[in-house]
Each structure stands twice: as C-alpha cells, then as structure tokens.
N, C-alpha and C positions, 0 to 999 in steps of 0.2 A: 519778805512777808511782813506785813504790818501787824500790830497787836490786835487791832479790831478784826482783821480777817482770821487771825488765829483763834480768837475767842468765839467768833461766829462758827468757825469750822468745828471746833471742839463741842460746842453746844448742840450741833446737829448730829453728833455721834452718840448713839445710845448703846449701852452694854447690858445684856441680860444679867440679872443677879447670879444665876447659876454659872455663867461663863466667868464672871468677875471672881467668884469664889474659887473656881477651878484654877484660875491663873495664880491667885494668892497661894493656894494649896501647892501648886507645882513649884513655885519659888521657895516655899517653906521646905519642901522635900529636897530641893536642890541644895539649900543651905545645910540641911542635916547631912546630906550625902557628902558634901565637901568637907564638913567637920569630921565625919567618920574617915574619909580618905586621909586627912591630915593626921588623925590619931593612929591609923594603921601604919602610915609612913614613919611616924615617930617610934612606934613599937618595933617596927622592922629594923630601924637603925639601932635601937637599944639591943635587940637580939643579935644583930651583926657585931656590935661592939663586945657583947659578952662572949660570943663565939671567938672573936679575935683575941680576947684576953685569955681564954682557955688555951688557945693554940700557942700563945706567947709564953705561957708558964710551963 
C-alpha cells in the first residue's frame, strides 16, 4: 500500500466526536482497571507473605 493511498483512505474516514470521545474514555477506563488489577495483585502477594511469616513463627 502506498503512502498516497493511505492518506486518501484516512481522509475519507470521518469519526463522529461522540464516538471518538467514547473510545478515549474506554481506553482510559481500561488503563485504570489494569492499574487497579496490578495493585490488587501486589496487595494479595503482601498478604500471602504475611500469612506465611505468621505460620513460620
């Protein structure tokens, strides 16, 4: 695919503002969710380590 055909193809596509905002909002929410998942995983590991320390003592 040549550059000129890519440019002409992209310029023919229009996105409604509401749809564009919705996509950005969804990505933002996905990023927040992934960060929360990572935080929960980290806290779970810390809790498991504390439980293991209690059982070892």
